[in-house]
N, C-alpha and C positions, 0 to 999 in steps of 0.2 A: 515488568520488564522496563528497564531504563533505556532510552535512546535519545539521540540528539535530533533536533528538527532541521530539516532542510528548508532554508528560507531564501537563499539567493537564486535569482532567476537563472544564472549561469549553471548552477548545480542541477536544477531541474532540466535545463536544456541538454546538459551532458548525459543525464540518465535517459532522456528521450532518444538522443542520437546514438549513443554507444551501448545502452543497456539492452538486455534481452527482455522481450515483452511477452506477457501471458494474458490471454483475454477470456473472460467469461461474461455471461449476461449482466452480472452485477458489478463487475470490477475489472479494471485493467491494471496489471502490475508490471512495473519496470524494475529490473534487478541489475545493478551495476556493481561488480566486485571492485574493491579497492585494496591497497596494500596495508594500510593502517587505519585506525580511528574508530573502530567499533561500528555499531549499527546507526545509520542516519535514516530518518523517515520523513517523507513529504507526502502530503495529501492534497489532491487537486479536485476542486468541484467548480465546474463552469456554470454560467448562467443558464445553460441548456438544461441543467438538472431541475431548476425551478427557482422559486423565490428564496429569500434568505433563510427562512425557517427550514425548507427542504434541504438546502445546502449544508446548514449546520447539522441537521439530523444525519445526513449522509456521512459527514466527517466523524460524527460521534459513533455511528455504527461501525465505521472502518477502524477507528481507534480501539473500540471494544473487541472487535474480531481479532485485531492484531495482538492485543493483550492475552486473549484466550489461546492463541496458537502456541505460546511458550517458546518463541524463537530465542535461540541462544544469543545473548548480547555480546559474546566474544567474536562473532562473525564480523568480518570487515566488509561491509556492503552498504550501498545506498538503495533504499526501497522507495519507489514513488508509486502511490496508489491513486488511480484516477477513478472517481465515482462515475457511474452511468445512471441513466434516468431510472432504471429499475432499482437502484440502490435505496432510494427513498421509500420504496413500497415493500421492502422485505425486512424480516427480523435479522438480528445479528447472527444466529447460527447458520443461516444460508450463506451470508457473506463470509463467515469464518470457514465454511466448507470450501468455498471457491478459493479463498486465500490460502488455505492449507494445500490445496491441489497445486496452486501456482508456486508456493514456496518449496513444496516437495519436488516439483518438476525442475526447479532451479537448483536443487540439491542443498537447500538450507535447513531442512527439517531432518532430525535424526530419528526417523520412525521406520 
């Protein structure tokens, strides 16, 4: 799956403010629908997660879970994933299951 990265703070802030949020023990997902532009993804890991190694692992697990969901890249949506402390201690399939539940609740998966 190809997607554009969200890098601007204002884009993250817009997703936090206007987006719909979904929460699980491993992940918080913000979904903000847009008119055009395809899928844009942002991943946030704060210092509360742990040191640099734990934060990088959390981002890697989230990216792998997103790739496994098979999300349609023709959707016009901003997705912001916020790692939680439990994210660093679980394997990708658990995060993927939580992510699938969030995306299905948002109406983004065709299952």
